[in-house]
Steps between C-alpha positions, in 0.01 A plus 500: 500500500629170643464181306270214599815289566619753746162514659491126553870508632404770758196314625694176523794663686258675733335163567839341577605776742176521680475119510843465662397736791158348520665142526693614801184640664313163419789288654457689828109468498427866447145604385615677175712221343617386169194566273410832667843638461545387150154647389581830667831519313344407165224744556749773579703428180178505286381830654841661425479359146160663452626812653785516248253441209288804604804707546606415150158589363510833702845571347391417148171690522546785755210695372242218552635277774661610819576236760723517799662146515613541862131504616433150370811366664415674836156346491668158496688567822180634662324180412769286642467695831151348540649146454782568743231619769332168452792300623575701802371344826509640851535239775506665844781757485677340218430573131558224251518515113696809459783326319258337259317828436849659429570225271169559298610863463849416404369242242273773350800739475711208337208452242488863423878504447489205270194656299723814468781308364730539810601135509827523689334708759213267537728194531716683756197587705383140493840392619515749785146394601605131518805601700286679745259220529737212529826648652390775711228278654771301667676816612172645633433175698835518671462868581145453648521328839156589616176346346130525563265224541118495517326252728128414507406302815169367552404380852196375699411775743820694472842469624694672780711763339790405743515155331540639147737769618722237676531303174627798304731639769678161530581527126594877529206584285317842553123551459437785265121489500219281617130508372217293627195353338214317709265245354211500736321206358802265510649668808821535323757791513748565215821679578664679202851564608799669329850417650849604402793262563833399370508336158664183630238416766334170428128569443401145554599503864285805558210325309549188716508683820186709412314189394588335827282761687187323626226711337667560173326330196683653202821701438595653165833678437560706189796723392 
């Protein structure tokens, strides 16, 4: 059996490691931020401690208590999967939130490692995670030259497709998909357009040119 001091140490260490990763997510405005990552880590530590406790009871009293400690830990990973699914969003053809979901899974694994007494492994995993989030982010941006943007254009009575295409072609942007919505009462047509273009193309110029089209009332760019 582990002492109460050891239990508190593991919980605190799990909170620190999970909080560090959560802080990075919070700074970048991700949905699962500081508190979420910290709580997932602490919960995983506690689950692993309880798992060890029942394993100890099973070892001391094999005739009366039989518990597989691995099943409790596996349940923690399964539960984190539901949280991860909640932060994944699909916008057009792009899926956002995968990195944050992976962070939740990693934080849970770090918490289980701390709860099992693998302090060095947990700390090393935290360091590798931060390296991936901070350093590899810059490398990934330099490698990725093509980005996707999602435009929502609201116009009175519609726009000639040639006018929209001309704006995008002048900026070497390619239309990936176009959806239409029509409000009969307001006589408005909403264009939902996904485009691909180079990362260094100034979006403000595209926004200004589309806004200058006579019938356009509103333009929203995301991505």
